[in-house]
TORPA-4810 file (N, C-alpha, C, O; in nm, 3 decimals):
<nodes>
NODE_1_27.814_10.680_12.041_27.771_10.779_11.946_27.771_10.920_12.006_27.807_11.015_11.937_X
NODE_2_27.732_10.933_12.132_27.721_11.066_12.191_27.854_11.118_12.245_27.867_11.237_12.273_X
NODE_3_27.950_11.031_12.259_28.079_11.072_12.314_28.084_11.059_12.464_28.187_11.089_12.525_X
NODE_4_27.975_11.015_12.527_27.973_10.997_12.672_28.012_10.854_12.707_27.984_10.760_12.633_X
NODE_5_28.078_10.841_12.820_28.106_10.707_12.870_27.978_10.652_12.933_27.880_10.725_12.948_X
NODE_6_27.980_10.527_12.967_27.863_10.465_13.031_27.831_10.536_13.162_27.714_10.565_13.190_X
NODE_7_27.934_10.564_13.242_27.910_10.633_13.370_27.864_10.776_13.347_27.778_10.826_13.421_X
NODE_8_27.918_10.843_13.247_27.876_10.979_13.216_27.730_10.985_13.171_27.656_11.076_13.208_X
NODE_9_27.691_10.887_13.090_27.553_10.881_13.044_27.457_10.856_13.160_27.349_10.914_13.166_X
NODE_10_27.497_10.768_13.252_27.414_10.741_13.369_27.400_10.866_13.456_27.292_10.897_13.505_X
NODE_11_27.511_10.938_13.474_27.508_11.061_13.554_27.419_11.166_13.487_27.340_11.232_13.554_X
NODE_12_27.433_11.181_13.356_27.348_11.276_13.283_27.201_11.239_13.298_27.118_11.326_13.323_X
NODE_13_27.169_11.112_13.284_27.031_11.066_13.297_26.978_11.092_13.437_26.864_11.134_13.454_X
NODE_14_27.062_11.067_13.538_27.019_11.091_13.677_26.989_11.239_13.699_26.888_11.272_13.760_X
NODE_15_27.075_11.327_13.651_27.055_11.470_13.668_26.933_11.519_13.588_26.857_11.603_13.635_X
NODE_16_26.915_11.465_13.468_26.799_11.501_13.386_26.670_11.461_13.456_26.575_11.539_13.460_X
NODE_17_26.666_11.341_13.510_26.546_11.294_13.579_26.519_11.374_13.705_26.403_11.399_13.738_X
NODE_18_26.624_11.414_13.777_26.605_11.499_13.895_26.549_11.635_13.855_26.465_11.690_13.925_X
NODE_19_26.593_11.688_13.742_26.540_11.815_13.692_26.394_11.805_13.656_26.315_11.893_13.689_X
NODE_20_26.358_11.698_13.587_26.217_11.676_13.550_26.132_11.661_13.676_26.023_11.716_13.684_X
NODE_21_26.181_11.586_13.773_26.107_11.568_13.898_26.090_11.701_13.971_25.982_11.731_14.021_X
NODE_22_26.196_11.780_13.979_26.188_11.910_14.045_26.089_12.002_13.975_26.009_12.069_14.041_X
NODE_23_26.094_12.005_13.842_26.000_12.087_13.766_25.857_12.044_13.793_25.769_12.128_13.810_X
NODE_24_25.832_11.913_13.796_25.698_11.861_13.819_25.649_11.897_13.958_25.533_11.936_13.974_X
NODE_25_25.734_11.886_14.058_25.695_11.920_14.195_25.661_12.069_14.204_25.561_12.105_14.266_X
NODE_26_25.742_12.154_14.145_25.714_12.298_14.147_25.583_12.328_14.075_25.505_12.411_14.122_X
NODE_27_25.558_12.262_13.963_25.433_12.284_13.890_25.313_12.240_13.971_25.210_12.307_13.970_X
NODE_28_25.323_12.128_14.041_25.211_12.080_14.124_25.185_12.178_14.237_25.069_12.210_14.266_X
NODE_29_25.290_12.228_14.302_25.273_12.325_14.411_25.210_12.453_14.357_25.120_12.509_14.420_X
NODE_30_25.257_12.500_14.241_25.201_12.622_14.183_25.053_12.604_14.148_24.972_12.693_14.174_X
NODE_31_25.017_12.492_14.091_24.876_12.467_14.060_24.792_12.461_14.187_24.680_12.513_14.188_X
NODE_32_24.843_12.400_14.292_24.769_12.394_14.418_24.748_12.535_14.475_24.638_12.567_14.520_X
NODE_33_24.852_12.618_14.472_24.839_12.753_14.526_24.741_12.837_14.445_24.664_12.914_14.502_X
NODE_34_24.742_12.823_14.313_24.646_12.896_14.230_24.505_12.846_14.257_24.411_12.926_14.260_X
NODE_35_24.490_12.717_14.277_24.358_12.661_14.309_24.306_12.719_14.440_24.188_12.749_14.452_X
NODE_36_24.395_12.735_14.540_24.354_12.793_14.667_24.314_12.940_14.651_24.222_12.988_14.718_X
NODE_37_24.384_13.011_14.564_24.356_13.153_14.543_24.225_13.172_14.468_24.140_13.252_14.508_X
NODE_38_24.208_13.097_14.357_24.087_13.110_14.278_24.059_12.976_14.211_24.124_12.939_14.114_X
NODE_39_23.959_12.902_14.264_23.926_12.771_14.206_23.892_12.784_14.058_23.835_12.884_14.014_X
NODE_40_23.927_12.680_13.982_23.903_12.682_13.839_23.756_12.674_13.805_23.713_12.722_13.700_X
NODE_41_23.678_12.613_13.893_23.535_12.600_13.872_23.464_12.685_13.977_23.458_12.645_14.093_X
NODE_42_23.410_12.801_13.939_23.350_12.890_14.038_23.221_12.831_14.094_23.158_12.745_14.033_X
NODE_43_23.184_12.879_14.211_23.060_12.837_14.272_22.942_12.905_14.207_22.954_12.959_14.096_X
NODE_44_22.828_12.904_14.274_22.707_12.962_14.217_22.720_13.113_14.198_22.663_13.169_14.104_X
NODE_45_22.794_13.179_14.286_22.810_13.324_14.277_22.907_13.366_14.168_22.915_13.484_14.136_X
NODE_46_22.980_13.272_14.112_23.079_13.303_14.009_23.201_13.371_14.070_23.226_13.360_14.190_X
NODE_47_23.274_13.439_13.987_23.392_13.511_14.034_23.352_13.654_14.068_23.384_13.747_13.994_X
NODE_48_23.284_13.671_14.179_23.234_13.802_14.217_23.347_13.901_14.244_23.331_14.021_14.223_X
NODE_49_23.460_13.852_14.291_23.570_13.942_14.325_23.644_13.992_14.201_23.729_14.080_14.214_X
NODE_50_23.615_13.940_14.085_23.686_13.978_13.965_23.647_14.116_13.913_23.725_14.179_13.842_X
NODE_51_23.527_14.165_13.948_23.481_14.293_13.894_23.570_14.408_13.941_23.597_14.498_13.862_X
NODE_52_23.615_14.407_14.065_23.704_14.512_14.114_23.841_14.506_14.050_23.906_14.608_14.030_X
NODE_53_23.885_14.387_14.018_24.017_14.370_13.956_24.018_14.428_13.815_24.118_14.484_13.772_X
NODE_54_23.909_14.415_13.744_23.903_14.467_13.608_23.913_14.620_13.608_23.979_14.677_13.521_X
NODE_55_23.850_14.686_13.705_23.860_14.831_13.716_24.004_14.873_13.741_24.051_14.973_13.686_X
NODE_56_24.075_14.797_13.824_24.215_14.827_13.853_24.301_14.810_13.728_24.390_14.892_13.703_X
NODE_57_24.276_14.707_13.652_24.354_14.683_13.530_24.332_14.797_13.431_24.427_14.844_13.367_X
NODE_58_24.208_14.842_13.418_24.178_14.951_13.325_24.246_15.080_13.369_24.300_15.152_13.285_X
NODE_59_24.246_15.110_13.497_24.309_15.234_13.544_24.461_15.229_13.528_24.521_15.330_13.491_X
NODE_60_24.523_15.115_13.554_24.668_15.102_13.536_24.703_15.113_13.387_24.800_15.179_13.351_X
NODE_61_24.624_15.049_13.301_24.650_15.055_13.157_24.635_15.198_13.106_24.712_15.242_13.021_X
NODE_62_24.538_15.271_13.159_24.519_15.410_13.120_24.639_15.495_13.161_24.682_15.582_13.086_X
NODE_63_24.691_15.470_13.281_24.809_15.544_13.327_24.930_15.514_13.240_25.005_15.605_13.205_X
NODE_64_24.950_15.388_13.205_25.067_15.349_13.128_25.060_15.398_12.983_25.160_15.441_12.926_X
NODE_65_24.942_15.391_12.925_24.927_15.427_12.785_24.893_15.574_12.765_24.907_15.628_12.655_X
NODE_66_24.848_15.638_12.872_24.792_15.770_12.862_24.878_15.885_12.850_24.830_15.998_12.842_X
</nodes>
């Protein structure tokens, strides 16, 4: 039905599965790195470092829109 031979279909499936596996590995690494940078569940102090970042965002937005 698809116009692929049996060997072509197997090759396509192999490449598709390798792509899915590669995407999953990259996503896992990215999630790990983000977790190291800023855990999803803050400690008792919360995200104390976020207050300085908000000031920076406001100043950059003011420059761009201003």
